MARTORLO-548879 format. One line per field, with one value per residue (C-alpha): chain; residue number from 1; residue in three letters; x negated, y, z negated. Coordinates in steps of 0.1 Angstrom, whole numbers. Example, Ala and Ser with C-alpha at 12.3 -4.5 7.8 and 13.67 -1.06 7.14 Angstrom:
2
mol: (A|A)
seq: (1|2)
type: (ALA|SER)
u: (-123|-137)
v: (-45|-11)
w: (-78|-71)
This chain:
490
mol: (A|A|A|A|A|A|A|A|A|A|A|A|A|A|A|A|A|A|A|A|A|A|A|A|A|A|A|A|A|A|A|A|A|A|A|A|A|A|A|A|A|A|A|A|A|A|A|A|A|A|A|A|A|A|A|A|A|A|A|A|A|A|A|A|A|A|A|A|A|A|A|A|A|A|A|A|A|A|A|A|A|A|A|A|A|A|A|A|A|A|A|A|A|A|A|A|A|A|A|A|A|A|A|A|A|A|A|A|A|A|A|A|A|A|A|A|A|A|A|A|A|A|A|A|A|A|A|A|A|A|A|A|A|A|A|A|A|A|A|A|A|A|A|A|A|A|A|A|A|A|A|A|A|A|A|A|A|A|A|A|A|A|A|A|A|A|A|A|A|A|A|A|A|A|A|A|A|A|A|A|A|A|A|A|A|A|A|A|A|A|A|A|A|A|A|A|A|A|A|A|A|A|A|A|A|A|A|A|A|A|A|A|A|A|A|A|A|A|A|A|A|A|A|A|A|A|A|A|A|A|A|A|A|A|A|A|A|A|A|A|A|A|A|A|A|A|A|A|A|A|A|A|A|A|A|A|A|A|A|A|A|A|A|A|A|A|A|A|A|A|A|A|A|A|A|A|A|A|A|A|A|A|A|A|A|A|A|A|A|A|A|A|A|A|A|A|A|A|A|A|A|A|A|A|A|A|A|A|A|A|A|A|A|A|A|A|A|A|A|A|A|A|A|A|A|A|A|A|A|A|A|A|A|A|A|A|A|A|A|A|A|A|A|A|A|A|A|A|A|A|A|A|A|A|A|A|A|A|A|A|A|A|A|A|A|A|A|A|A|A|A|A|A|A|A|A|A|A|A|A|A|A|A|A|A|A|A|A|A|A|A|A|A|A|A|A|A|A|A|A|A|A|A|A|A|A|A|A|A|A|A|A|A|A|A|A|A|A|A|A|A|A|A|A|A|A|A|A|A|A|A|A|A|A|A|A|A|A|A|A|A|A|A|A|A|A|A|A|A|A|A|A|A|A|A|A|A|A|A|A|A|A|A|A|A|A|A|A|A|A|A|A|A|A|A|A|A|A|A|A|A|A|A|A|A|A|A|A|A|A)
seq: (1|2|3|4|5|6|7|8|9|10|11|12|13|14|15|16|17|18|19|20|21|22|23|24|25|26|27|28|29|30|31|32|33|34|35|36|37|38|39|40|41|42|43|44|45|46|47|48|49|50|51|52|53|54|55|56|57|58|59|60|61|62|63|64|65|66|67|68|69|70|71|72|73|74|75|76|77|78|79|80|81|82|83|84|85|86|87|88|89|90|91|92|93|94|95|96|97|98|99|100|101|102|103|104|105|106|107|108|109|110|111|112|113|114|115|116|117|118|119|120|121|122|123|124|125|126|127|128|129|130|131|132|133|134|135|136|137|138|139|140|141|142|143|144|145|146|147|148|149|150|151|152|153|154|155|156|157|158|159|160|161|162|163|164|165|166|167|168|169|170|171|172|173|174|175|176|177|178|179|180|181|182|183|184|185|186|187|188|189|190|191|192|193|194|195|196|197|198|199|200|201|202|203|204|205|206|207|208|209|210|211|212|213|214|215|216|217|218|219|220|221|222|223|224|225|226|227|228|229|230|231|232|233|234|235|236|237|238|239|240|241|242|243|244|245|246|247|248|249|250|251|252|253|254|255|256|257|258|259|260|261|262|263|264|265|266|267|268|269|270|271|272|273|274|275|276|277|278|279|280|281|282|283|284|285|286|287|288|289|290|291|292|293|294|295|296|297|298|299|300|301|302|303|304|305|306|307|308|309|310|311|312|313|314|315|316|317|318|319|320|321|322|323|324|325|326|327|328|329|330|331|332|333|334|335|336|337|338|339|340|341|342|343|344|345|346|347|348|349|350|351|352|353|354|355|356|357|358|359|360|361|362|363|364|365|366|367|368|369|370|371|372|373|374|375|376|377|378|379|380|381|382|383|384|385|386|387|388|389|390|391|392|393|394|395|396|397|398|399|400|401|402|403|404|405|406|407|408|409|410|411|412|413|414|415|416|417|418|419|420|421|422|423|424|425|426|427|428|429|430|431|432|433|434|435|436|437|438|439|440|441|442|443|444|445|446|447|448|449|450|451|452|453|454|455|456|457|458|459|460|461|462|463|464|465|466|467|468|469|470|471|472|473|474|475|476|477|478|479|480|481|482|483|484|485|486|487|488|489|490)
type: (MET|LYS|SER|THR|SER|TRP|CYS|ILE|ASN|THR|TYR|ARG|ASN|LEU|VAL|ARG|SER|LEU|ILE|SER|GLN|GLN|ILE|GLY|PHE|GLU|HIS|SER|ALA|PHE|THR|LEU|ARG|ASN|GLU|SER|GLY|LEU|SER|ASN|PHE|LYS|ILE|ASN|GLN|TYR|LYS|ILE|PRO|PRO|GLY|ILE|LEU|LEU|THR|TYR|LEU|GLU|LYS|ALA|LEU|THR|LEU|ILE|GLN|ILE|GLU|THR|HIS|PHE|LYS|ASP|ASN|GLY|GLU|LEU|MET|GLU|CYS|LYS|GLU|PRO|PHE|THR|LEU|LEU|SER|PRO|HIS|VAL|CYS|SER|TYR|ARG|LYS|PRO|GLU|ALA|GLU|SER|MET|VAL|GLU|THR|LYS|GLU|SER|LYS|PRO|TYR|ASN|ILE|GLU|LYS|PHE|GLN|TYR|GLU|HIS|TYR|GLU|ARG|GLU|ILE|SER|ILE|GLU|THR|SER|ARG|ASN|LYS|HIS|LEU|TYR|PRO|ASN|ILE|LEU|LYS|PHE|LEU|THR|THR|SER|SER|GLU|ASN|HIS|SER|ASP|GLU|ILE|LEU|GLY|ILE|SER|TRP|ASN|VAL|SER|LYS|ASN|LEU|ILE|VAL|SER|TYR|GLY|HIS|ALA|GLY|LEU|ALA|GLU|ILE|TRP|ARG|ILE|GLU|ASP|LYS|MET|LEU|GLU|SER|HIS|MET|GLU|VAL|PRO|LEU|PRO|HIS|LEU|THR|GLU|ASP|SER|LYS|ASN|GLY|LEU|THR|ASP|ILE|VAL|SER|ALA|SER|TRP|ASN|LYS|TYR|GLY|ILE|LEU|ALA|THR|GLY|GLY|GLY|ASP|GLY|LEU|GLU|ARG|ILE|TRP|ASP|GLY|ASN|GLY|GLU|LEU|LEU|GLN|CYS|LEU|LYS|GLY|HIS|GLU|GLY|GLY|VAL|ILE|TYR|SER|THR|LYS|TRP|SER|PRO|ASN|SER|ASP|TYR|LEU|LEU|THR|MET|GLY|SER|ASP|HIS|LEU|ALA|ILE|VAL|TRP|ASP|ALA|THR|SER|SER|ARG|ILE|CYS|HIS|LYS|TYR|SER|PHE|LYS|HIS|SER|TYR|THR|SER|VAL|VAL|GLU|GLY|ASP|TRP|LYS|ASN|ASN|GLN|GLU|PHE|VAL|THR|CYS|ALA|GLY|ASN|GLU|ILE|VAL|LEU|TRP|SER|GLN|GLU|LYS|CYS|CYS|GLN|ILE|GLY|CYS|PHE|ASN|GLU|HIS|GLN|GLN|GLU|ILE|THR|ASN|ILE|LYS|TRP|ASP|PRO|ASN|ALA|VAL|LEU|LEU|TYR|SER|ILE|CYS|GLU|GLY|GLY|ILE|ALA|LYS|ILE|TRP|THR|PRO|SER|GLN|LYS|LYS|SER|ILE|PHE|THR|PHE|ASP|LYS|ALA|ASN|ALA|CYS|ASN|TRP|TYR|LEU|ASN|ALA|ASN|GLY|LEU|LEU|GLN|PHE|VAL|TYR|CYS|SER|ASP|LYS|THR|ILE|LYS|PHE|ILE|ASN|LEU|ASN|ASP|GLY|LYS|PRO|VAL|ARG|ILE|LEU|SER|LEU|GLN|SER|HIS|GLU|GLN|PRO|ILE|THR|MET|SER|PHE|SER|PHE|ASP|CYS|GLN|VAL|MET|ALA|LEU|GLY|TYR|LYS|ASP|LYS|LEU|GLU|VAL|TRP|SER|MET|LYS|ILE|ASN|GLU|ILE|MET|HIS|THR|PHE|THR|GLN|CYS|GLY|TYR|VAL|GLY|SER|LEU|GLU|TRP|SER|SER|ASN|SER|GLN|HIS|LEU|ALA|VAL|CYS|CYS|ASN|ARG|GLN|GLY|LEU|VAL|ILE|ASP|MET|ASN|LYS|ILE|ARG|GLN|SER|HIS|GLU|LYS|LEU|ILE)
u: (1|-13|-18|5|-11|-2|-18|-15|9|32|37|40|70|87|84|95|127|133|133|150|177|184|175|180|150|149|124|100|105|98|67|52|58|38|13|3|5|33|48|15|20|35|61|98|107|144|151|138|166|178|163|141|114|134|142|106|97|125|112|78|90|111|79|58|81|84|45|41|65|54|38|9|34|56|81|98|100|131|123|148|127|130|102|98|75|62|61|39|58|62|77|107|114|147|145|152|187|173|161|192|216|243|255|256|275|243|231|261|255|274|293|288|303|334|335|334|362|385|379|382|408|390|352|329|292|272|242|261|281|250|233|264|280|314|343|336|365|358|319|300|261|240|215|189|163|137|122|107|141|164|150|140|171|173|202|232|251|286|297|332|342|332|327|289|268|229|209|176|146|110|88|98|130|164|195|228|260|293|322|352|384|404|378|348|322|294|291|261|225|204|169|155|115|98|63|39|29|-3|7|-24|-10|19|56|67|95|130|144|172|201|230|255|271|308|294|279|243|219|193|168|140|109|80|57|76|90|129|139|172|189|220|247|228|194|178|151|162|140|113|113|81|83|76|41|38|52|87|118|143|176|191|225|243|264|304|304|273|255|228|206|193|160|147|114|84|65|91|108|144|145|175|173|193|210|212|175|159|142|135|162|143|122|135|110|113|93|76|53|49|86|102|136|157|192|213|251|267|295|305|287|265|258|244|230|196|182|147|135|161|171|202|197|226|212|227|218|232|212|182|180|189|224|227|208|221|195|210|198|168|160|156|188|195|228|246|281|307|344|364|376|338|351|337|302|292|256|240|204|186|195|234|244|269|281|308|296|315|295|313|297|260|270|285|324|323|294|298|274|265|276|266|282|305|325|354|389|422|452|485|498|467|453|413|400|362|357|328|319|308|308|324|351|362|374|397|392|418|398|420|408|382|402|408|441|434|411|403|385|354|351|314|287|266|274|280|253|273|310|328|366|382|393|429|421|437|406|374|343|317|284|262|227|240|275|302|336|367|395|431|441|477|476|444|428|401|411|377|343|315|286|250|245|215|211|238|223|250|285|302|336|350|372|406|393|395|360|335|296|273|235|227|195|180|206|237|273|306|337|370|396|425|416|409|442|463|445|453|489|494|482|506)
v: (-1|33|60|91|122|155|190|223|236|206|217|253|245|225|250|278|257|253|288|299|273|262|292|318|342|349|376|356|328|353|365|330|321|352|353|317|317|291|306|293|257|236|214|211|238|238|200|200|186|211|201|174|189|181|147|138|151|130|99|104|107|73|56|70|60|27|22|34|9|-23|-48|-70|-100|-79|-74|-35|-22|-1|35|58|91|107|117|153|176|199|182|150|118|99|68|55|18|1|-27|-62|-75|-100|-72|-49|-55|-35|-37|-1|13|18|-16|-29|-40|-19|-38|-17|-44|-44|-6|-4|-29|-8|23|5|29|62|56|32|28|24|10|-16|-24|-31|-53|-72|-73|-57|-42|-61|-45|-10|-7|-23|-19|-16|-39|-53|-81|-53|-44|-15|0|-12|16|41|53|90|95|79|85|72|64|79|61|26|11|17|30|37|41|55|67|59|28|33|13|22|-3|-6|-19|-28|-25|-39|-21|-48|-61|-43|-64|-55|-82|-70|-57|-46|-33|-5|-4|30|23|52|60|40|15|20|41|18|31|66|78|86|120|127|106|114|94|105|97|67|49|58|66|94|92|119|108|121|117|142|118|113|79|69|34|16|2|-33|-18|-19|11|27|59|76|113|134|171|183|192|168|174|165|163|176|178|157|169|159|181|177|161|142|155|173|165|191|184|208|203|216|227|260|245|236|214|205|174|162|130|114|121|124|155|188|213|240|246|275|291|313|346|333|306|292|286|253|248|229|231|235|233|231|258|242|223|253|273|263|278|270|283|290|308|336|337|325|325|318|304|298|266|279|311|295|326|340|356|365|368|372|377|392|364|372|336|304|292|256|249|263|249|259|254|228|255|270|303|311|301|297|297|291|300|288|316|304|331|320|342|339|351|356|357|391|410|414|417|387|394|377|371|350|348|320|294|257|231|244|233|241|228|227|229|210|238|236|269|271|278|280|261|267|257|285|290|258|261|253|282|281|312|328|340|369|389|368|363|329|311|283|274|241|237|214|190|188|213|207|223|199|198|182|183|168|166|134|138|139|165|143|137|158|142|160|148|157|149|119|111|114|126|119|143|141|174|167|168|186|162|136|103|85|93|71|74|66|74|95|122|123|134|131|120|107|95|71|86|71|85|47|46|69|64|76|82|85|77|64|37|35|23|22|32|16|46|28|8|42|55|23|23|60|54|29|55|82)
w: (0|9|-18|-16|-3|-19|-14|-30|-3|-9|-46|-38|-12|-38|-64|-40|-34|-69|-78|-48|-45|-81|-101|-78|-79|-44|-46|-67|-40|-13|-28|-35|1|14|-10|-9|30|32|65|80|65|90|70|74|46|58|50|11|-7|-35|-69|-54|-77|-108|-95|-90|-126|-141|-122|-132|-172|-167|-153|-180|-208|-194|-189|-227|-241|-226|-247|-235|-232|-207|-233|-232|-268|-275|-283|-297|-289|-254|-234|-227|-205|-230|-265|-274|-276|-311|-309|-332|-327|-337|-361|-350|-356|-381|-402|-401|-428|-414|-377|-363|-334|-319|-319|-300|-265|-239|-211|-182|-159|-180|-179|-141|-139|-162|-143|-110|-94|-107|-106|-90|-99|-67|-82|-104|-72|-53|-80|-90|-56|-69|-49|-14|-1|-6|0|24|21|51|39|63|65|68|33|48|63|34|10|35|52|59|82|98|127|139|176|177|207|194|159|159|133|134|105|107|87|75|87|123|123|132|132|149|130|144|117|123|114|96|76|61|76|99|129|146|134|161|153|171|164|173|181|186|224|222|195|177|149|143|138|138|114|131|119|141|160|183|203|234|247|267|237|246|217|216|186|179|162|141|172|193|215|223|227|247|239|249|226|226|213|248|250|283|284|266|272|268|267|231|222|195|160|149|167|139|158|187|203|232|252|250|285|278|310|288|257|235|213|188|170|152|183|183|213|222|254|275|295|322|313|349|357|323|335|318|326|308|276|255|229|202|198|166|175|139|136|138|155|130|141|170|184|219|224|258|285|295|262|229|198|179|147|136|105|98|133|154|193|218|251|286|303|335|334|314|293|258|259|223|191|153|128|96|73|51|44|65|79|70|91|118|135|158|147|166|194|197|189|156|144|107|94|58|47|18|-5|-4|20|45|75|102|139|169|203|212|183|172|135|114|107|72|47|15|-13|-36|-11|-11|9|36|67|91|81|102|76|79|103|126|113|111|78|64|32|12|-25|-50|-87|-94|-71|-35|-16|16|36|58|89|95|65|49|16|-2|6|-17|-45|-63|-94|-92|-123|-120|-135|-105|-70|-39|-15|17|25|52|64|80|115|103|79|50|30|20|9|-14|-19|-48|-61|-80|-71|-44|-46|-24|-25|-11|6|3|-35|-39|-65|-66|-53|-64|-78|-69|-95|-93|-58|-57|-33|-7|24|51|54|89|95|120|147|132|98|81|73|58|63|37|34|-2|-22|9|13|38|28|45|26|32|28|32|1|-14|-5|-17|-52|-55|-48|-72|-99|-90)
């Protein structure tokens, strides 16, 4: 096993992300970034998960605690005193049961499995379900025979035209799964090995993936190559156009005639799907800026973001036709509404903005925003939804005011949000859990605990299944079972 490589700029990026996203000291984060020269450090600063530094510290304390309390014979001693970062640790062991005269409440074993069954309808532990194989009708884990891939899934993508899911991540392996509608089972598992171009450096990471409407899959690698696969896992093309680096985002045009790839080489490239040739290369004026995200407006126009700048491009004219640059910090996500009329953007500092191509300035700005998305209500009216200050706000796009506010039951803020295609269910992902809400009655139907960091949420086209990437593992949730169990309670 290779040792983990860290450099001082890695620590600085993690600290900058913490003080900016979690604590809110934006000026301090800006000062750190400029004085330490992080703007010239080639790292994907926009994909750093919120609170990841705290997660690393918690895991480090857990490992130190285990290491400290292991005896020579392999037995783990039970210590009452917790580990802390800033104070020395003094052990306080519990007495063996034979020496204890009175049985205390603390010494009674806690039946976690029984607890999970008693709270079956309301709360499910992901970790317990995985270890104990509980709830097979609700959860399907995308486990694999590959030891590397099983713990290194970074993302998932659902083919809406077919019941196909691709899971991808580290160790150069992506896999295609076929999910049946009636039974939550996968009947096909096809590995997609991503070898480096010369095969001497082994496998390359897969950072992005996207299906087109014909069931063709495109994957972006850490070696700057874009690979095209069919639904059976056969490699069709290997596209070379980026100047090395990482392809952070891959998007097919709505009609699947073009493929848009964006990478760390500050380039956005549009490819012709038929000939696999480059139509045009689009470059940002800041050569050090990575292009991290983009979205098609229609079959000829698309937007990309790099740093704090959003650019609207015309594929037909091969030039820039619009630019939005009100954000003061790096933009992490942009997305057109379902009708491709309005565009939202959100940056690291939690500032969300709504844009229209006909205006150079944003029409609405929302502070302290976390997870956000577009939503069509029961009347078919478009709303912008974002989480802020322990609430979920549904915004009327005529005046920018909330028309509905839901209270979050968690002290933490969600980091991902996704609505089902029928707009009946909302999924919220946190750093350690997943909530499934009913939009009809505005309440939580289910909570999945011990998830770890929920990175992405993908719905099937019929809204019956929800695919989740959490804690580097993939799972599929049967929403019919969730709805049935919730109806019994009400």
